[in-house]
N, C-alpha and C positions, 0 to 999 in steps of 0.2 A: 920370137916374142921377147920383149925386153924384160928386164928384171923387175921394173916397177909395175908392169902389167901383171906379172905372176903374183906379186905381193898383193896386188889389189884383189885378184881372184881368190887367193887363199884366205884373205880377210873376210871375203863375203861368205865363204864356207864355214867360218868359225861360229861356234854356238855361244850366244850371249847369255851367260849363266845368271846375271843380275835380272835380266828381263824375264827369263823363265820363272825365277823364284817369285817375282812380283805377281804373275798371273795365277800361280797356284794359291797364293795367299788370298787373292780376291775370290776365287771359287770356293774355298773352304769357309770364308766368312759368310758367303751367301747361304751355304748349306746349314751352317749353325743357326743363322737368323731364321731360316725356314723351319728348322726343328723347334726352336724356341717358340715360334708363332703357333706351330701345330700343338705343342704341349699346352700353351696358354689357352688355345681354343678348346681343346678337350677338357682341360681342368675347369674352364668356365662353364662348359655344357654340363659337366658332372655336378658342379656346384648348383647350377640352376635346377637341374633335375632333382637333386637332393632337397633343395629348398621347396620346390613344388610338391615333392612327395611327402616331406615332413609336415607341410601345412594342409595336405589333403585329408579329408575325413576318413576315419577308420570305420569300415562297414563289415557286417557279418553276412556270410553267404552259406548256402546249402546247395547240394547237388539236386537238380531236378530229376525226379524219379519217373520212370515210365510205368504206366499201368496197362496191363494186358487186357485185351477184349474178353478173354475167357474167365476173368475174375468173377466172383459171386456178385450178382446184381444187388444194388442198393438204391433205394428210393431217396433216402436222406440219412445223414449221420448227425448225431447230436450227443453232447456230453452234459451230465448233470450229477445229481446226488441221490443215493439210496435213502429212502425215508420209510418209516413204519406207516402203514395205512392208517392205523389208529393208535396214537400215543396218548396215554392217560396219565394225568397228574392226580394221584390219589390224595384227597384232602380229608380233613376231619369234619364231621357234622357238629361237633361240640368243641368248646374250648377247654383244654386240660393239659396236664403235664404228662409227658411220656414216662410210663413205668417200665415198659419192655418193648423192644423192637427185635424181630426175629428173622430179618432178611438182610442180605448183602447184595451189592451190585453184581449182576450177572446170574443171580439165583432164578431158577424157574419155579413159578408158583401156579397153583390151580385156582379156579374161580371159587370164592368163598373162603379161601385160606386166610387165617388170622395173620396179619402182617405186624400190627402195632397194637399195644394195649395202653390205655391211659389210666391215670389214677381215677377211681370211680366211687370213692366213699360218699361224697355228697349226692351223687346221682342214685346210689343205692338207698340212701336215707329218703330221698324224695319219692322213690318208687314204693318204699315201705309205707310212707305216710299216705300216699294215694291208695294203696291196697287196703289200709285200715278204714279209710273213708268209704270205700266201696262196700266193705263188709258191714259197716254200720247202716248204710242206706238199704242194703239188701235185707237186713234183719227187719227194719221198719216196714219195708214194702211187704215182706212175707207176713208180718203180723196183720197188716191191713188186708191183704188178700185172703188170709185164713179166716178172718172175722173173729167174733168173740168165742171164747171157749165155753163149754157148758158150765164149768165151775164158776166162771165169771158171771154168767147169767144167773146161776143159782145164788151166788153171793149177793148180787144186786137185788134179787127177789127177797132174800132174807132181810137185807137192809131196808127195803121198802116196807116189809111187814112190820119190822121193828118201829119204823117211823110212824106207821099207821097206828100202832099200839100207843106210842107216845102221844100222838095226836088225840086219841080217844081219852087218855088220862088227862091231857091238858083241857079237853072239852068238859069233862066231868068236873074238874077242879074249877073251871071258869063258871060253870052253872051254879056250883055250890056257893062260890063267893058272891055271885049276884043275889042269891036268896038271902045269904047272911048280911049282905050290905043293905038290902031292903028292910031287913029286920033290925038293923042298927047294931048288929053284933061285930061286924068288921068295918074297917074304914074303906073309903073309895080307892085309896092307893093300893090296898091289897087286891081289890078287884082289877085295877089297871094292870098289876103284875100278872094276874091270872090270864087276862086277855092277851098280853104280850107273849106269854108262854104258849098259848094256843096258836097264835098267829105264826110263831116261829116253827112250831111243830107242823102246822099246815103247809108252810112253804117248803119245809124239808120233805114232806111227803110228795109234793108236786115235783120237786127236783129229782127225787129218787125214782118217781114214776117215769119221767122223761129219760133218765139214764138207763132204766130197765128196758124201756122201749127201744132205745138206740142200740143197746147191746143185743137185743133180739133181732133187730134189723141188720146190724153190721155196719162197717165203715162206709162213708160216702164214696161214690165212684170218682169224684173230683180229687179226694185225698189220695186215692190209689194212683190216679194218673200223675199227680204231683210227685208222689214218691217214685214213680217210674221215671219221670224226668230227672229227678235228683240222682237216681241210680245211673242213668245214661251219662250224665255230666261227670259223675265220679269215675265211671269206667273210662271215659275219654281222658280224664286227667291221669289215670293209671296207665293207659296205653301210651300217652305222651311221655310220662316219666320212664316207662319201660323202654321206649324207643331211644331216649337219651342215654339210658344205662347201656343198652346194646351198642350204641354208637361209640362207646368208649373202647370197643374192639373194632379196629379198622381192618376190613377184609378186602381181599383182591376182588375187584369187580369182574375181571375176566381172567382166563388163563393166559400166561405170557412170561416174559423175562423182565427182571428188574433192571431198568436202564440207569437209574440214579437214586441214591438214598440221600435225602435232603435234610433229615432231622436225626437227632441222637437222643439217647436216654437222658431224661432230666430236662429236656427243652420243652418250652410251651408251644403248643399248636393251637390255632384259632380257626373258627369257621367264618370269621368276618374279615378283618383287615390285618394282613400280615405286615410285619415290620422288617425293613432291610437292615436295621441297626443291630449291632452285636448284642446278643442276649434277648432280642425281641422275639415275639411270637412268630412261628413259622406258618406259612400258608398251606404247605403240602408236606407229606412225609416221604413218599417215594413216587417215582414215575415208572411206568411199565408199558410194554407193548407186546403184541403178538408177532414174533419174528418169523412166523410162517406166512405172514401176510405183508409182503414188502412191495414197494413201488419205487420207480426211478422218476424223480422230479426234473423236468426239462423245461428250459425257456427256449422256445422255437421262434426264430426270426419271422416276422410277418411276411417277408419275401418268400420264405420256404414253407409257410404254413399250408398253402394250398396243395402241397404234394402229399399231405397226410389225409387219411380218412378215419372215421371212427372204427375202433377195433383193429387198426393197422397193426400187423405183426412186426416184431423186431427181435434182434439178437442182442442180449444184454451181456456186457463184459465189465467186470470190476477192474479198476486200474491195479488193485493189489494182487489180483489173480488173473492176468490176461489170458492164461491158457484154459480157463473155465468159461464155458458158454452157457447162457440161460435163455430159455424161451420167454417171450413176453408179448403183451399186446396193449394197445392204448385203452385204458380203463376210464380216464377222466380228462376232459378238455375244459379249460377255464371258460366261463361264459363271457368274459371280457378280457381285453388285451391290456398290456402294460404300456401306457403312453410314453413314459420316460425311456424305457428300454426298447420299445418297438418290438415287443415279443408277446407270444401267447404261451401260457403255462400248460404243459401237457404232462400227465402222469401215466407211466407205463407199468402195468402190474407184472411182477415176476411170477411166472407160472410154476416154476420148480425151484424155489429158494432152498438153500441148505445152510449149514452152520458157518460157511465161509463168508456169507454176505452179512454185513453189519450196517445199521443205520449211519448216515452221514459219510459213507464211503463214496469216493469219486467213481462214477460209472459212465460207460459209453453204450449207446444204443444205435445199432445199424438197422434201420427200418427196411424191410424187404417187401417187394411188390406182391401183388396178388398171385396166388399159385396158378391162376389161369394163364396159359401162355399168350392168349390173345390180348390180355390186358397188361402183361408184364413187359416193360421196356427193357431191351438188352442194354447192358452196361457198355458204353463206348470206350474205346481205348484212347489214351492221351497221356499227357504229362501232368504230374501232380505239382502244384505250386502252392506254397504256404499262403494262407489268407493274409498274413502281414506283408507279403511282397506285392500284392496286386494293387494297382492304382487305377483310378477312374479319372481320365483326362478328356474333357470335352465329349463325354459319352463313349469313349474308347477305353478298353481295358489294356493296360500296359504293365510290363514288368521290366526291371532293370537287371542287366546281366553284367557280371564282372569279367572283363576280358582285357588282359595285358595292362592291369592297373588303371583301367578306364571303365566308366559306367556306360553301358550300351542299352538303349531303350528298344524293346521288342513289343509289338502289338500282338495280343493273343485273343482267343475267343473262348469264353467259358462254356463248357459243355456238361458240367456236372459239379456237384458239391460233395465233399468228403469231410471227415472230421478235421476241423481247423485247416482245411486246404480246399483248393479248387482243382478240378480236372479241366485242362485247357488244351486247345489246339494252337499251333504256331511255334512250338518248340520241338526240338528233336530228342531231348532228354540228355542228361549229363551236364547241362549248363550250370554255371555257378550263379544261382539266383540270389540277389540282394534282398535280405529281409529287413523290415523296419528301416527303409532308407530315410535319410534326413529330408526334411521338407524342401530344402533348396537344391537337392541333388538332381542333376539333369543329364541328358545324353551327352557323352563326351567328357564329362568331368573326371579329373584325376582322383583316384581313390587308393586307400590302403586296405588290403583284404585281411579279414580275420574269420577263419572258418568256425562254424558252430560246432561245439563239442558234441 
């Protein structure tokens, strides 16, 4: 082998360092570009996701609770307010200024107890005046009914006898003057005077005879009846004045508890038109109610009203004392429905109220079925869904569930009604139920979740 050939072979085996260095640079540049592209893609996806998440509506969710089949049976649940069966605003029958008020809010009073006294001086004077008029008429009537006293009759008889004697004297005098006048001893004027005296005496005798006869007969029946009528009128005026005087003491019409004291000492109360202006007359002084006779006032939806029957039994619970249960039953159903609210008012009488229950408290009633097992429907098991989460779409009942920041629609079937919730089939329980979803929220929309406290 020649020297040139060996040199050529050795040259072929030599490593070209410049060529190797150029290949490595090209491969590294490709890796860097690929990394930059991947980072850009991930950053863009994160930005897009953050943009969509920030613009997504924030919704409130609650866990769907499972209700067991062996829970107590309930026909219907409803919420309302405790009210007094009979609440009385105690008013005044007369207009006057309050002189004394003897009760405070919360006081227990008995029927007939004096609550308020009004200034009564003018009413007392009117009653005294009427009482005097009655006494006067009574005396006159008694005099008429008793008739003439013997002494009066005797006096009238003596007066008549004296008048007859005077008449006799006047007659003798007249006859003497007539004789003397005919003889010319006296003038005609003297005779005329004698005639006048006789006529006067004669008239007096006739008058006294009539008075004497009337005294012996007694008063006329018509005069007695008139006096009796006058007495009845006077007694009526006295009774009216006495009633007004008694009305200045305002009494409790029934036994109960003072709910409100609406007037104070020195204020004016009226039996006519009250004024809402400061210092104006008040229309009532206190309001009271019998707190042993309480009811729960409910507005039942017309869709649920058919589930109830007259005298339907229920369990009453006050929101303030959820651990205390009271028996009750439907005591009153309104004869007409409320068109605006599409409800019927029902009042449940509390059978065993105590001092814990107060009017205007929030209360809840669980209506229970008939005790007869043949008519009692067993309570089905299912999942409780808040009423604010249920949607009606095309006749189907739907709820929206929050899952991985998306709203997922689920169709359910309502199998029962609970307090502010529905018992449904179609859920397994534990789902995050969206309550009060926005009107435009639909299946698959991105959402932000905020759990209900």
